N, C-alpha and C positions, 0 to 999 in steps of 0.2 A: 529825490529827497523832498520832503514836504515841510521844509523849515518854516517855523513861525517865530515871531518876535516875542520877547518877554512881555511887551505891552499887550500883545494878543492873549497871552496866558493870563495876565492880570485882569484885563477887561472882558475877556470872553471865556477863558478856560475855567477860572474860579466860579463865576456865576453859573456856567453850564454844569459844573460839578455839583454846586449847591442844588440846582434844580433836579439833576439826575438822581442824587441821593435822596432828595425829598420825595421824588417819584417812587424810588425803591421802597422807602418807608411806607408810602401810601399803598402801593401795590401789595406789599407783604403785611400791611396793616399793623405796623409797629410804630410806637411813638418815637420821636426823634430824641436821642440822647446826645446832647450838644457836643460833648468832647469827641465822641466817636464820629459824629456827623461831620464836624469840622476837620478832624484828622483824615478821614476817608476822602473828603473833598480836596484837601491840600495835597495829599499823596497822589490822588487821581490826576490833578492838574500838573504836578511836577513830572509824573511818569509820562503823561501825554506829551509834555514838552520834550522830554528826553527821547520818546519814541519818534517824534517828528524829526529829530536830528539824525536818525538812522537812515541809511540809503535804501529804503524800501518803498514800495508803491502804496497808493491810497487804500486799496482793498486789504492789504496785509495790516496796515495801521488800524483799520476798522475792526478786524478780527481780534487783534491784540488789545485794542481799546475795550472791546466787549469782555474779553477774558480777564483783563485787569479789573474792570468794573465788578464782575462777578466775584473775583477773588477778594477784593476789598470789602464787598458786601458780606461775604461769608466770614472772612478773617477778622475784620475790624468791627463790623456792625452785628456780627453773630446771627445772620439770617440763615435760614435753611438753604441748602445749595439749589434745590429745585425751584424754590421761590425766587432765589437770586437770578437764576437763568431766565425764568419767566419775566421777571422785572426788567432785566437787561435787554431782552429782546423787545419787550413792549416799549421801553423808553427809546431805544434806537429806532424803532418803527415810527413812533410819534415824531422824533427828531427828523427823520428822513422825509416824512410827509410835510412837516412845516418848512424844511429847507426847500423842498420841491415847490411848494406854494410861493415861497419867497423868490426863488430863481425865476419862476414864471412871471411874477409881478415885475421883477427887475428887467427881464428881457422883453416882455411883450406889452406891459403897461407903461413902464418908465422908459422903455427903448434905450437902455444903457448897454454898453459893451462889457460883457461879463469878464472877458480876458483882462481888460484894463482894471476892473474892480478887484479881481483876484490878484493882480500884480502889485497893487498898492495896499500895504497893511492897514492904513487908516481908512481907506475907502471900504476895504473888506469888512472891517469892524463896524462901520456905520451901516453899510447895506445889508449885513447879515444879522444885525441885532434884532430886527423884527421877528426872525424865525425863532430865536431864543425867547423873545418876549411871548410869542404865541405858545411855545411849549410851557412857559411859566404860567400863562393864563389858563392852561389846562390842568397843570399839576397842583399849583397852590390852592385853588378853590376845592379841588378834589380832596386834598389832604385836610383842609379846614373843615369840609363837610364831615369827613370821617372822624375828625377830632371832636367836632360839635356833637355828633351822634354817639360818641364814646365807643366807636368801633375799633379803636387802636388799642393794642395790648402793650 
């Protein structure tokens, strides 16, 4: 079981959802419709929290997470299914790369014990925020560039 606290959902899950769905809008070249954007983000965060309560391993949670992201993109944001799949895979890949860079920095540069960090919810939030910040530093400027160039529909 990969249980996470409500604090982690609020401080990590919701911002992650906001960035993921902004990335989906950028990749599919759609303007953000605020109601749909916020609804999909909140649903994604709540479902992620509920998924983590299930007695399943991390790989299964990742696959379910991707399926739910795609479903919310199609059902709520009205994206094409092929574009949603493409966006979901690209976003997850960007997140994995940024998490990998972050883990490398924590273990080899900061010389911290990853097991201790992952066992403490507050430490986990603090030490893994840079990876979310990195994803945001990629997604937000990309969306803003598309918006400025009027490439969003």
